[in-house]
N, CA, C and O atoms as CSV, one atom per row, in Angstrom:
chain,resi,resn,atom,element,x,y,z
A,1,UNK,N,N,17.644,0.414,2.701
A,1,UNK,CA,C,15.909,1.040,3.096
A,1,UNK,C,C,15.127,0.176,2.002
A,1,UNK,O,O,15.514,-0.067,0.859
A,2,UNK,N,N,13.651,-0.331,2.761
A,2,UNK,CA,C,12.890,-1.196,1.851
A,2,UNK,C,C,11.778,-0.223,1.558
A,2,UNK,O,O,11.341,0.641,2.318
A,3,UNK,N,N,11.367,-0.523,0.253
A,3,UNK,CA,C,10.280,0.275,0.047
A,3,UNK,C,C,9.156,-0.828,-0.037
A,3,UNK,O,O,9.374,-1.811,-0.745
A,4,UNK,N,N,7.781,-0.701,0.754
A,4,UNK,CA,C,6.738,-0.914,0.544
A,4,UNK,C,C,5.700,-0.565,-0.704
A,4,UNK,O,O,4.864,0.316,-0.506
A,5,UNK,N,N,5.738,-1.194,-1.899
A,5,UNK,CA,C,4.546,-0.319,-2.601
A,5,UNK,C,C,2.902,-1.059,-2.672
A,5,UNK,O,O,2.622,-2.223,-2.956
A,6,UNK,N,N,2.170,-0.152,-2.381
A,6,UNK,CA,C,0.413,-0.501,-2.151
A,6,UNK,C,C,-0.859,-0.259,-3.445
A,6,UNK,O,O,-1.666,0.655,-3.273
A,7,UNK,N,N,-0.906,-0.682,-4.054
A,7,UNK,CA,C,-1.514,-0.487,-4.754
A,7,UNK,C,C,-3.010,0.496,-4.415
A,7,UNK,O,O,-3.918,-0.273,-4.101
A,8,UNK,N,N,-3.361,1.642,-4.407
A,8,UNK,CA,C,-5.007,2.329,-3.970
A,8,UNK,C,C,-5.464,2.882,-5.351
A,8,UNK,O,O,-5.730,4.058,-5.603
A,9,UNK,N,N,-5.515,1.625,-6.354
A,9,UNK,CA,C,-6.260,1.959,-8.135
A,9,UNK,C,C,-7.850,1.882,-7.393
A,9,UNK,O,O,-8.017,1.237,-6.358
A,10,UNK,N,N,-8.909,2.585,-8.034
A,10,UNK,CA,C,-10.038,1.621,-7.685
A,10,UNK,C,C,-10.463,0.675,-8.258
A,10,UNK,O,O,-11.649,0.523,-8.550
A,11,UNK,N,N,-9.180,-0.427,-8.607
A,11,UNK,CA,C,-9.552,-1.531,-9.400
A,11,UNK,C,C,-9.363,-2.151,-7.701
A,11,UNK,O,O,-9.689,-3.338,-7.695
A,12,UNK,N,N,-9.091,-1.846,-6.817
A,12,UNK,CA,C,-8.508,-2.684,-5.368
A,12,UNK,C,C,-9.832,-2.437,-4.507
A,12,UNK,O,O,-9.758,-2.905,-3.371
A,13,UNK,N,N,-11.166,-1.718,-4.863
A,13,UNK,CA,C,-12.303,-1.896,-3.818
A,13,UNK,C,C,-12.827,-2.966,-3.906
A,13,UNK,O,O,-13.544,-3.284,-2.957
A,14,UNK,N,N,-12.694,-3.904,-5.013
A,14,UNK,CA,C,-12.987,-4.952,-5.291
A,14,UNK,C,C,-13.298,-5.915,-4.150
A,14,UNK,O,O,-12.796,-5.747,-3.039
A,15,UNK,N,N,-14.278,-7.107,-4.473
A,15,UNK,CA,C,-13.441,-7.851,-2.975
A,15,UNK,C,C,-12.143,-9.168,-3.899
A,15,UNK,O,O,-11.659,-9.274,-5.026
A,16,UNK,N,N,-12.067,-9.867,-2.686
A,16,UNK,CA,C,-10.997,-10.602,-2.672
A,16,UNK,C,C,-12.207,-12.090,-3.995
A,16,UNK,O,O,-11.959,-12.507,-5.126
A,17,UNK,N,N,-13.049,-12.301,-3.313
A,17,UNK,CA,C,-13.793,-13.810,-4.148
A,17,UNK,C,C,-15.020,-13.063,-4.064
A,17,UNK,O,O,-15.463,-12.009,-3.608
A,18,UNK,N,N,-15.417,-14.228,-4.802
A,18,UNK,CA,C,-17.403,-14.431,-4.406
A,18,UNK,C,C,-18.083,-14.289,-3.655
A,18,UNK,O,O,-19.290,-14.054,-3.586
A,19,UNK,N,N,-16.496,-14.580,-2.330
A,19,UNK,CA,C,-17.446,-15.745,-1.021
A,19,UNK,C,C,-16.909,-14.525,-0.073
A,19,UNK,O,O,-17.738,-14.097,0.730
A,20,UNK,N,N,-15.843,-14.023,-0.076
A,20,UNK,CA,C,-15.132,-13.168,0.673
A,20,UNK,C,C,-16.354,-11.337,0.292
A,20,UNK,O,O,-16.930,-10.973,-0.734
A,21,UNK,N,N,-16.233,-10.602,1.882
A,21,UNK,CA,C,-17.037,-9.597,2.044
A,21,UNK,C,C,-14.697,-8.518,1.780
A,21,UNK,O,O,-14.372,-7.410,1.352
A,22,UNK,N,N,-13.884,-9.675,2.316
A,22,UNK,CA,C,-12.517,-8.642,2.573
A,22,UNK,C,C,-12.040,-8.093,1.126
A,22,UNK,O,O,-11.617,-8.918,0.316
A,23,UNK,N,N,-12.103,-6.592,0.746
A,23,UNK,CA,C,-11.499,-5.884,-0.422
A,23,UNK,C,C,-9.991,-6.172,-0.684
A,23,UNK,O,O,-9.071,-6.540,0.046
A,24,UNK,N,N,-10.067,-5.935,-1.701
A,24,UNK,CA,C,-8.381,-6.048,-2.466
A,24,UNK,C,C,-8.196,-5.387,-1.392
A,24,UNK,O,O,-8.357,-6.098,-0.400
A,25,UNK,N,N,-7.805,-3.856,-1.066
A,25,UNK,CA,C,-6.842,-2.857,-0.346
A,25,UNK,C,C,-6.849,-3.139,0.691
A,25,UNK,O,O,-5.839,-2.815,1.316
A,26,UNK,N,N,-7.699,-3.712,1.284
A,26,UNK,CA,C,-7.706,-4.289,2.681
A,26,UNK,C,C,-7.030,-5.772,2.999
A,26,UNK,O,O,-6.347,-6.019,3.993
A,27,UNK,N,N,-7.214,-6.282,2.419
A,27,UNK,CA,C,-6.032,-7.178,2.074
A,27,UNK,C,C,-4.403,-6.365,1.611
A,27,UNK,O,O,-3.411,-6.192,2.320
A,28,UNK,N,N,-4.548,-6.138,0.731
A,28,UNK,CA,C,-3.354,-5.166,0.656
A,28,UNK,C,C,-2.290,-4.777,1.509
A,28,UNK,O,O,-1.180,-5.265,1.718
A,29,UNK,N,N,-3.116,-3.399,2.125
A,29,UNK,CA,C,-2.759,-2.646,3.160
A,29,UNK,C,C,-2.675,-3.361,4.565
A,29,UNK,O,O,-2.055,-2.719,5.413
A,30,UNK,N,N,-3.227,-4.666,4.987
A,30,UNK,CA,C,-2.835,-5.692,6.023
A,30,UNK,C,C,-1.624,-6.087,5.545
A,30,UNK,O,O,-0.720,-6.224,6.369
A,31,UNK,N,N,-1.426,-6.282,4.500
A,31,UNK,CA,C,0.555,-6.605,3.911
A,31,UNK,C,C,1.230,-5.993,4.149
A,31,UNK,O,O,2.252,-6.375,4.719
A,32,UNK,N,N,0.942,-4.358,3.747
A,32,UNK,CA,C,1.885,-3.568,3.537
A,32,UNK,C,C,2.223,-2.764,5.558
A,32,UNK,O,O,3.114,-2.518,6.371
A,33,UNK,N,N,0.906,-2.709,5.367
A,33,UNK,CA,C,1.451,-2.209,7.292
A,33,UNK,C,C,1.940,-2.743,7.921
A,33,UNK,O,O,2.278,-2.136,8.937
A,34,UNK,N,N,2.358,-4.267,7.818
A,34,UNK,CA,C,2.370,-5.169,9.027
A,34,UNK,C,C,4.316,-5.309,8.016
A,34,UNK,O,O,5.316,-5.980,8.271
A,35,UNK,N,N,4.044,-4.465,7.089
A,35,UNK,CA,C,5.639,-5.353,6.371
A,35,UNK,C,C,6.049,-3.954,6.885
A,35,UNK,O,O,7.116,-4.177,7.457
A,36,UNK,N,N,5.794,-2.683,6.990
A,36,UNK,CA,C,5.772,-1.077,7.361
A,36,UNK,C,C,6.430,-1.465,8.623
A,36,UNK,O,O,7.558,-1.905,8.397
A,37,UNK,N,N,6.136,-1.457,9.795
A,37,UNK,CA,C,5.540,-1.648,10.975
A,37,UNK,C,C,7.101,-2.590,11.342
A,37,UNK,O,O,8.046,-2.173,12.011
A,38,UNK,N,N,6.940,-4.343,10.465
A,38,UNK,CA,C,7.901,-4.743,11.127
A,38,UNK,C,C,9.762,-4.179,10.888
A,38,UNK,O,O,10.758,-4.249,11.608
A,39,UNK,N,N,9.498,-3.641,9.515
A,39,UNK,CA,C,10.631,-2.843,9.111
A,39,UNK,C,C,11.259,-1.549,9.835
A,39,UNK,O,O,10.446,-0.625,9.859
A,40,UNK,N,N,12.272,-1.300,10.323
A,40,UNK,CA,C,12.801,0.171,11.003
A,40,UNK,C,C,13.479,1.052,9.904
A,40,UNK,O,O,13.965,2.179,9.998
A,41,UNK,N,N,13.377,0.261,8.900
A,41,UNK,CA,C,13.939,0.530,7.186
A,41,UNK,C,C,12.732,0.703,6.030
A,41,UNK,O,O,12.917,0.882,4.826
A,42,UNK,N,N,11.110,0.574,6.910
A,42,UNK,CA,C,10.752,0.452,5.883
A,42,UNK,C,C,9.635,1.597,5.820
A,42,UNK,O,O,9.004,2.117,6.740
A,43,UNK,N,N,9.572,1.933,3.775
A,43,UNK,CA,C,9.054,3.071,4.081
A,43,UNK,C,C,7.094,2.319,2.915
A,43,UNK,O,O,7.327,1.809,1.820
A,44,UNK,N,N,6.366,2.356,3.132
A,44,UNK,CA,C,5.217,2.215,3.197
A,44,UNK,C,C,4.684,2.713,2.176
A,44,UNK,O,O,3.523,2.736,2.586
A,45,UNK,N,N,4.620,3.269,0.824
A,45,UNK,CA,C,3.729,4.020,-0.359
A,45,UNK,C,C,2.610,3.257,-0.690
A,45,UNK,O,O,2.443,2.073,-0.397
A,46,UNK,N,N,1.740,4.084,-1.403
A,46,UNK,CA,C,0.815,4.013,-1.416
A,46,UNK,C,C,0.278,4.976,-3.001
A,46,UNK,O,O,0.165,6.154,-3.338
A,47,UNK,N,N,0.033,3.370,-3.718
A,47,UNK,CA,C,0.157,4.042,-5.525
A,47,UNK,C,C,-0.757,4.396,-6.269
A,47,UNK,O,O,-1.599,4.411,-5.371
A,48,UNK,N,N,-1.489,4.788,-7.413
A,48,UNK,CA,C,-2.495,5.116,-8.522
A,48,UNK,C,C,-1.923,6.080,-9.776
A,48,UNK,O,O,-1.030,5.819,-10.582
A,49,UNK,N,N,-2.647,7.128,-9.671
A,49,UNK,CA,C,-1.969,7.934,-11.196
A,49,UNK,C,C,-1.068,8.752,-10.482
A,49,UNK,O,O,-0.930,9.839,-11.043
A,50,UNK,N,N,-0.082,8.566,-8.949
A,50,UNK,CA,C,0.857,9.248,-8.139
A,50,UNK,C,C,1.551,8.393,-6.517
A,50,UNK,O,O,1.029,7.401,-6.010
A,51,UNK,N,N,1.998,8.648,-6.323
A,51,UNK,CA,C,2.430,7.982,-5.224
A,51,UNK,C,C,2.345,9.170,-3.542
A,51,UNK,O,O,2.406,10.383,-3.346
A,52,UNK,N,N,2.226,8.276,-2.908
A,52,UNK,CA,C,2.388,9.528,-1.633
A,52,UNK,C,C,2.850,7.995,-0.336
A,52,UNK,O,O,2.813,6.803,-0.640
A,53,UNK,N,N,3.184,8.484,0.841
A,53,UNK,CA,C,3.948,7.488,1.472
A,53,UNK,C,C,3.124,8.401,2.925
A,53,UNK,O,O,2.815,9.512,3.356
A,54,UNK,N,N,3.087,6.501,3.275
A,54,UNK,CA,C,1.976,6.825,4.676
A,54,UNK,C,C,3.035,7.117,5.337
A,54,UNK,O,O,4.116,7.302,4.778
A,55,UNK,N,N,2.801,7.222,7.032
A,55,UNK,CA,C,4.240,6.979,7.805
A,55,UNK,C,C,3.486,5.648,8.531
A,55,UNK,O,O,2.487,5.334,7.885
A,56,UNK,N,N,3.695,4.868,9.603
A,56,UNK,CA,C,3.273,3.962,10.417
A,56,UNK,C,C,3.341,4.370,11.517
A,56,UNK,O,O,4.530,4.486,11.816
A,57,UNK,N,N,2.069,4.944,13.079
A,57,UNK,CA,C,2.616,4.713,13.801
A,57,UNK,C,C,3.672,3.403,14.428
A,57,UNK,O,O,3.342,2.464,13.705
A,58,UNK,N,N,4.282,3.104,14.968
A,58,UNK,CA,C,4.936,2.546,15.271
A,58,UNK,C,C,3.613,1.548,16.706
A,58,UNK,O,O,3.000,0.481,16.755
A,59,UNK,N,N,3.853,3.040,17.784
A,59,UNK,CA,C,2.732,1.529,18.108
A,59,UNK,C,C,1.308,1.847,18.694
A,59,UNK,O,O,0.931,1.601,19.840
A,60,UNK,N,N,0.606,2.429,17.704
A,60,UNK,CA,C,-0.500,1.923,17.139
A,60,UNK,C,C,-0.602,0.506,16.346
A,60,UNK,O,O,0.127,-0.023,15.507
A,61,UNK,N,N,-1.978,0.068,17.052
A,61,UNK,CA,C,-2.686,-1.511,16.319
A,61,UNK,C,C,-2.620,-0.810,14.490
A,61,UNK,O,O,-2.598,0.255,13.873
A,62,UNK,N,N,-2.609,-2.688,14.236
A,62,UNK,CA,C,-2.099,-3.320,12.955
A,62,UNK,C,C,-3.776,-2.860,12.507
A,62,UNK,O,O,-3.789,-2.337,11.393
A,63,UNK,N,N,-4.748,-2.930,12.966
A,63,UNK,CA,C,-5.729,-2.550,12.271
A,63,UNK,C,C,-6.303,-0.939,12.336
A,63,UNK,O,O,-7.159,-0.553,11.541
A,64,UNK,N,N,-5.776,-0.135,13.286
A,64,UNK,CA,C,-5.578,1.187,13.419
A,64,UNK,C,C,-4.927,1.842,11.650
A,64,UNK,O,O,-5.452,2.447,10.715
A,65,UNK,N,N,-3.820,1.400,11.882
A,65,UNK,CA,C,-2.516,1.790,10.633
A,65,UNK,C,C,-3.520,1.397,9.556
A,65,UNK,O,O,-4.127,2.262,8.923
A,66,UNK,N,N,-3.701,0.037,9.337
A,66,UNK,CA,C,-4.955,-0.324,8.367
A,66,UNK,C,C,-5.812,0.718,7.775
A,66,UNK,O,O,-5.797,1.066,6.594
A,67,UNK,N,N,-6.960,1.429,9.216
A,67,UNK,CA,C,-7.833,2.182,8.758
A,67,UNK,C,C,-7.090,2.954,7.885
A,67,UNK,O,O,-7.378,2.948,6.689
A,68,UNK,N,N,-5.928,3.797,8.425
A,68,UNK,CA,C,-5.585,5.022,8.139
A,68,UNK,C,C,-5.011,5.142,6.996
A,68,UNK,O,O,-4.641,6.269,6.665
A,69,UNK,N,N,-4.762,3.858,5.980
A,69,UNK,CA,C,-3.889,3.820,5.093
A,69,UNK,C,C,-5.025,4.099,4.511
A,69,UNK,O,O,-5.455,5.175,4.094
A,70,UNK,N,N,-5.566,2.851,4.513
A,70,UNK,CA,C,-7.128,2.576,3.982
A,70,UNK,C,C,-7.907,4.127,3.594
A,70,UNK,O,O,-8.266,4.334,2.435
A,71,UNK,N,N,-8.142,5.284,4.804
A,71,UNK,CA,C,-8.423,6.192,4.382
A,71,UNK,C,C,-7.922,7.205,3.422
A,71,UNK,O,O,-8.387,8.339,3.303
A,72,UNK,N,N,-6.343,6.399,2.342
A,72,UNK,CA,C,-6.367,7.394,1.926
A,72,UNK,C,C,-6.095,7.039,0.647
A,72,UNK,O,O,-5.154,7.415,-0.052
A,73,UNK,N,N,-7.693,5.681,0.171
A,73,UNK,CA,C,-7.648,5.732,-1.346
A,73,UNK,C,C,-7.963,6.298,-2.186
A,73,UNK,O,O,-8.889,5.645,-2.666
A,74,UNK,N,N,-7.833,7.060,-2.693
A,74,UNK,CA,C,-8.592,7.797,-3.871
A,74,UNK,C,C,-7.544,9.310,-3.950
A,74,UNK,O,O,-7.761,10.027,-4.927
A,75,UNK,N,N,-6.743,9.651,-3.222
A,75,UNK,CA,C,-5.618,10.527,-2.145
A,75,UNK,C,C,-4.901,10.840,-4.144
A,75,UNK,O,O,-5.187,11.780,-4.886
A,76,UNK,N,N,-3.901,9.557,-4.446
A,76,UNK,CA,C,-3.484,10.246,-5.498
A,76,UNK,C,C,-3.442,9.716,-6.944
A,76,UNK,O,O,-2.511,9.523,-7.726
A,77,UNK,N,N,-5.551,9.453,-7.074
A,77,UNK,CA,C,-6.118,9.574,-8.647
A,77,UNK,C,C,-6.681,7.018,-8.320
A,77,UNK,O,O,-6.483,6.090,-7.535
A,78,UNK,N,N,-7.264,7.296,-9.418
A,78,UNK,CA,C,-7.992,5.781,-9.152
A,78,UNK,C,C,-7.401,5.026,-10.325
A,78,UNK,O,O,-8.071,4.018,-10.552
A,79,UNK,N,N,-6.064,5.214,-11.393
A,79,UNK,CA,C,-6.058,4.154,-12.365
A,79,UNK,C,C,-4.472,3.961,-11.362
A,79,UNK,O,O,-3.984,4.536,-10.389
A,80,UNK,N,N,-3.957,2.456,-12.543
A,80,UNK,CA,C,-3.101,1.510,-11.655
A,80,UNK,C,C,-1.712,1.931,-12.965
A,80,UNK,O,O,-1.709,1.597,-14.150
A,81,UNK,N,N,-0.495,2.873,-12.096
A,81,UNK,CA,C,0.458,3.064,-12.154
A,81,UNK,C,C,1.374,2.413,-12.087
A,81,UNK,O,O,2.377,3.125,-12.035
A,82,UNK,N,N,1.648,1.143,-12.051
A,82,UNK,CA,C,2.845,0.519,-11.282
A,82,UNK,C,C,4.206,0.358,-11.647
A,82,UNK,O,O,5.087,-0.267,-11.056
A,83,UNK,N,N,4.277,1.252,-13.103
A,83,UNK,CA,C,5.771,1.359,-13.745
A,83,UNK,C,C,6.366,2.776,-12.882
A,83,UNK,O,O,7.185,3.262,-12.103
A,84,UNK,N,N,5.868,2.849,-13.253
A,84,UNK,CA,C,5.891,4.800,-12.928
A,84,UNK,C,C,6.296,5.037,-11.166
A,84,UNK,O,O,7.343,5.604,-10.850
A,85,UNK,N,N,5.271,4.496,-10.087
A,85,UNK,CA,C,4.976,3.672,-9.366
A,85,UNK,C,C,6.680,3.486,-8.636
A,85,UNK,O,O,7.267,4.147,-7.779
A,86,UNK,N,N,7.162,2.022,-9.607
A,86,UNK,CA,C,8.669,1.522,-9.788
A,86,UNK,C,C,10.057,2.587,-9.490
A,86,UNK,O,O,10.919,2.764,-8.629
A,87,UNK,N,N,9.542,3.250,-11.078
A,87,UNK,CA,C,10.393,3.935,-11.281
A,87,UNK,C,C,10.765,4.508,-9.915
A,87,UNK,O,O,11.523,4.012,-9.080
A,88,UNK,N,N,10.414,5.093,-9.884
A,88,UNK,CA,C,10.085,6.389,-8.805
A,88,UNK,C,C,11.042,5.726,-7.207
A,88,UNK,O,O,11.856,6.127,-6.375
A,89,UNK,N,N,10.487,4.860,-7.452
A,89,UNK,CA,C,11.608,3.736,-5.966
A,89,UNK,C,C,12.764,3.223,-5.953
A,89,UNK,O,O,13.440,2.855,-4.992
A,90,UNK,N,N,13.022,3.202,-7.273
A,90,UNK,CA,C,14.494,2.235,-7.501
A,90,UNK,C,C,15.298,3.712,-7.768
A,90,UNK,O,O,16.430,3.257,-7.610
A,91,UNK,N,N,15.403,4.366,-7.901
A,91,UNK,CA,C,16.159,5.979,-6.968
A,91,UNK,C,C,16.191,5.889,-5.718
A,91,UNK,O,O,17.288,6.036,-5.180
A,92,UNK,N,N,15.187,5.663,-5.015
A,92,UNK,CA,C,15.676,5.973,-3.425
A,92,UNK,C,C,15.712,4.662,-2.355
A,92,UNK,O,O,15.824,4.862,-1.146
A,93,UNK,N,N,15.618,3.461,-2.857
A,93,UNK,CA,C,15.649,2.215,-2.375
A,93,UNK,C,C,16.756,1.238,-3.142
A,93,UNK,O,O,17.170,1.289,-4.300
A,94,UNK,N,N,17.169,0.063,-1.731
A,94,UNK,CA,C,17.495,-0.979,-2.374
A,94,UNK,C,C,16.750,-1.423,-2.816
A,94,UNK,O,O,16.648,-1.350,-4.041
A,95,UNK,N,N,15.515,-2.362,-1.785
A,95,UNK,CA,C,14.703,-3.389,-1.793
A,95,UNK,C,C,13.392,-2.878,-1.648
A,95,UNK,O,O,12.998,-2.162,-0.727
A,96,UNK,N,N,12.381,-3.519,-3.155
A,96,UNK,CA,C,11.264,-2.741,-2.962
A,96,UNK,C,C,10.477,-4.085,-2.689
A,96,UNK,O,O,11.124,-5.129,-2.601
A,97,UNK,N,N,9.011,-4.092,-2.545
A,97,UNK,CA,C,8.126,-4.789,-2.557
A,97,UNK,C,C,6.892,-4.162,-2.936
A,97,UNK,O,O,6.699,-2.963,-2.735
A,98,UNK,N,N,5.883,-5.065,-3.579
A,98,UNK,CA,C,5.762,-4.702,-4.618
A,98,UNK,C,C,4.198,-5.616,-4.294
A,98,UNK,O,O,3.872,-6.662,-4.855
A,99,UNK,N,N,3.052,-4.542,-2.774
A,99,UNK,CA,C,1.649,-6.052,-2.512
A,99,UNK,C,C,0.492,-6.278,-3.557
A,99,UNK,O,O,-0.118,-5.422,-4.198
A,100,UNK,N,N,0.412,-7.012,-3.562
A,100,UNK,CA,C,-1.369,-7.924,-4.352
A,100,UNK,C,C,-1.951,-6.748,-4.828
A,100,UNK,O,O,-2.373,-5.709,-4.320
A,101,UNK,N,N,-1.816,-7.385,-6.366
A,101,UNK,CA,C,-2.777,-6.036,-7.151
A,101,UNK,C,C,-3.765,-6.369,-7.679
A,101,UNK,O,O,-3.552,-7.513,-8.082
A,102,UNK,N,N,-4.904,-6.024,-7.976
A,102,UNK,CA,C,-6.195,-6.772,-8.194
A,102,UNK,C,C,-6.219,-7.155,-9.652
A,102,UNK,O,O,-7.173,-7.784,-10.109
């Protein structure tokens, strides 16, 4: 099984660059949802102060799933607790992928 961790903390709301209109959370969500949709044994988990598992609908479009995921930002807080999320994942998964973080 593969765990795909995506940072949903407050710092991810900022833009990717001065010229970009895309937020870091949108970019990370595209990355995470894409991996989760492709892998039959991949679980997508958002993290901040805590973690949440996001069930990816296989028949839904990528953009629909990215929108569903990003609407959950703030659900488990606004801090970035990477170590805690990784420790949680190490117990249950054989492979872990940490998405881009701001």
